[in-house]
N, C-alpha and C positions, 0 to 999 in steps of 0.2 A: 352274449356280447351286447353292449349298450349301443344305442343309436349314435351317440356322440362319437364312439370309436369307429363306427361303421362309415362315417363320412369324413374321417381323417385319413392320413397317410397317402398312399398312392392314388386312392380314389379321388381325394380332393385335388391332388396335383393334376390328375388326368382331366378333371373338370375345369380347373383353371387353364390348363394348356389348351383344351378344346375351345374355350371362350376366347382366349387371347389369339389363337391361330385364326379363328373365324373373324374376329374383329379386325385383325391385321389384313385379312383378305378383303374385308369391306372397305377399309381405308384405301387399299390399293385400287379397288374398283372405283371408288369415288374420285381418286386422283386421276385415274385413266379417263373417266368421263368428263373431267374438268371440275375441279373442286369449286371454282368460282360460280359455275352454273348450278351446282348442287346447293351452295349457300344462298344464291339468288332465289332458287326455287323455294327453299325453306322460308325465306323472308316473304315471298309472294303468298305462300300458303298462310303464313301468319300464326299468331297465338291461338286465335279462335279455331282456325282450320285444324291446327295440330291437336287442340283439345277435343274436337269432334272425332277426329281419327282415333285418338287414344280411347275415347269413350266407347266407340264401336268395337274396338279391340277388347275392352272390358266386357262388353256384351257377349262377345265370342267366348271368352274365358269362363264367364259366369254360366252360360248355357251348357258348355261342355262339362262344367263341374256338376250341374244338375243331372246330366246324363250319367256321369261317373257314380253319383249317389244311387241312381236307379240300378246301375249294374251291381254295385256292392249289395244293395238290398235284395235283389233277385238271386244273388249268390248266397244269401242267408248270412251275410257278414256286414250288417249295417254299422256305420260309424257315425257318431254325432257330428253335426255340421262344422262347428268351429275347428276342431283338430283335423277333420277330414279336409277342410278347405285349405288349411295350412300345408298339409301333406301334399294335396293335389297341386297347389301352386309351386311347392318346392320342386316338383318334377319338371317344371318348365326350365329350371336352371340347367338341365341336361338336354334341352331341346336341340342343341347344336351337335349332338352325337349322331352317328350314322343311323338313318331311318328313325330318328327320335327314340332309339332303343333305350337310351339312358333314362327316359322318363319312367321306365319300369323300375327304377330305383325307389319309386313310391312303395314298392312291396317291402323294402327294408324297413321303412318307417311304419307301414301298416302292420308288419309282423309284431311290433311292440304292442299293438292293440288287439292282438288275437286273430288277425286275418292271415291265414296261411298263404305261402307263396303261390300255389296253384290258383287260388281265388283271385289274388291281386293281378297275376299275370293274365288270367282269363279276362278280367276287366280291361286290362291294358290292350290286349289283342282285339277285344270287342270295340274298344274306343278307336283304335287305328282303322279297323274295318269300317266303322260307321263314318269316320272322316273321309275315307276313300270313296264310299258310296256318295257322300254329299258332294265332293269336288267333281266326281264324274258326272253327276246329275247337273250341277251348275255349269260344267263345261259344255253341255249340250246347248246352252243358250245361244252361243254364237258359232257353233261348229259349221253351220252352213256357210258362214262368211269366210271360213278358213278351213276347207276340207282337208288340207295337208296334215291337220292334227289328228285325223282319224286313227292312225296307228297307236298314238299315245293313249287316246281314249279307249280304244279296243283293248290295249294291254291292261288298263285299269279294270275294265269290265271282266276280262278273263281272270284277273287276280281275285276280284270279288266273288265271282261264281265258284272258282276253285276252292277258296276258303270256306264258303258257305256249304258247298257239297261235302267237304271233309267234316265240318262241324256238325252238320245235320245227320250224318250217317253214323249211328251208334254201332252198327255192325262193323263198318270199316275201321273205326277207332279201336274196337275190341280186338279185331284181328291183328292190327298193327301192334297193339300193346302186347298181345299174346306172343306174337312173333319175336318182338324185341326182348321180352322178359325171358324167353328161352335161350337167349344168347348172352355170353359174358361181354364185358368191356364197358368203358365209360360212354362210348357213343350210343350203345344200346340202352344204357341207363338214361341217357339224355332223351332218347326217343320215347321211353316209357313216361318220363316226366312231361314231355311235350304232349303226348296223347292224353294224359291226365288233365293237363291244362285245357286242351281243346274240348275235352268232355265237359269240363266245368263251364266253358264258354257257351255251351249249348243252352244254358239257363238264360243267357243274355240275348238269345236270338229266337225267343218265342215270338210268334206273329205279332201279338199286340205290342210287346216291348220293341220289336224291330221297327214297326211303323212309327212309334213314339220317338225312338232314338234317331231315326232318319229325319223326322220333322225337326227335331231339336238341332241336329247337325246342319241341316239346310239353312235354318235361320241363323245359326252361329257363324257359319262360313259366309253366308250371304251378307251379314253385317260388315265383315271385313272387305268383301268385294264392293259393297256400297261405298265404304270409305275410300277405296281405290278409285272408284268412279268420280267421287267428289274431288279427290286430289288432282285427277286429270282435268276436270272441269276448272278448278282453281288455277291450273297452269295454262289454261286456254286451249286445251286439246279438243279437237272436234271428233270425239269418239262416243258412240252410243252407249247406253247403260248395258244393253245386252252383250255388246262386244267387250266392254270393260269387265263384266262378270266372267265372261269366257276367258279373257286373258288372265285374270287373277286365278281362276279355278284351274286352268291348264298349267299355269306356272307351279301351283301347289302340287298338282298331280305329277308333273315332270320331276319336281324335287323329291316327292315321295318314292317314285319308281327308281330314281337314281341311287337311293340309299346313301347319298352323301350327307355329311353332318348338317342337319337342318335344311337339307335341299340346297345348301349354299353352292352358288355357281350355276347349277342347272336351272333353278327357278328364276334367277336373275337373267340368265341368258335368254330363256324363253320369253320372259316379260319384256325385255328391251327389244328383242327381235320383232315381236308382234306389234309393239307400239310404233316402231320405225316402219313396219309394213303398213300401218294405218296412217302414216304421214307425219308422225312426230319427228322432230330433229333429234339426232343422237344425244346431245347433251341434255335436252329436256326429258327424253326417255330414261336416261340413266338417273337423272335427278328424281323423277317420279318413282322409279324403282327403289332407289336408296331410301327415299322418305317412307314409302309404304312398308318396306321391310323393317325399318327402324321402329315404325309405329305398331307393327304386329309381332314379328319374330323377336326383335331385340327388346321390345317393351316387355314381352313375356319372360325373356331370359332375366331381365333386371328384376322383375317381380319375383321370379323363381329364386334368385340368389338371396333376396331379402327373406323370403319364406323359408328357405333352406337353413339360413342362419337361425331363424326363430325356431325351426323344428329341431335343430341340434341342441338348443338349450331347453326347449319345452319338452321334447320327447325323452331326453336323457333323465329328466326328473320323474318320468313315469316308469315304474317298474314293469318288467315283462309280465304280461297277463293282467295288466291294469284294466280299469273299466273303459269300455268303449261307449 
């Protein structure tokens, strides 16, 4: 099956529906917060401020792509940078799917370049885990100023430890695979595929690579957190850098743990609530939240849609088994 066919039909309709539904929710959120205040905030931030925020978002995407390349290389399936970048960015088009699971669609495009699904899924899971580690670490910046957030951070820590324990235990994975292989049914077959993927992910969590990936993730998400701090400063909010980083990281963590499409709703609720807690007026808090989410999440979705269209045309011209 060609890649062009793979992104047509119901999959493309599902993608369009998820984006439209999420965008409609954002429009309602903006209207609820007062669209005049949102517009006024955008004017106050200005073209230069918007450009800086978008530039920091590009830093985030670029560093995460470097990390993605490291994962593919360590999985023994390196892909040349130009097509790999296009495929990686195309995954952002599905960021508004639950838990960002739609980004695993990269595996469909990578399959055309000889990368098997277990390997691409292993890179995807490793990426999500690395992101989770980064936002948990960044959330520690201001946790002392808002101890009520400890349960959310603790949930993130438990999730990280749980996944790392499973991935690092070859014996446990072998036993689970053996148990599932001896039993019939689609669910058991899915468990076998899942254990194969987790076993492949072990290559992405060697000590040296784990440290490198964590450092990349911290800088990547720290760049967007810095953009958030600047947005708050441009809007006249009296909020420290440490608390701004905490608010952004905790919002991303809440969104990830909610498994809602792109964290929509949960991330915004946490962000607005914490900003109001720190003394920002509700309209200003909503405006800052809408702006930073447009400059990070929705900017990525827009880039992803452009890259996805390019991938549909570019990859369809590459026969299966073509050069990587």
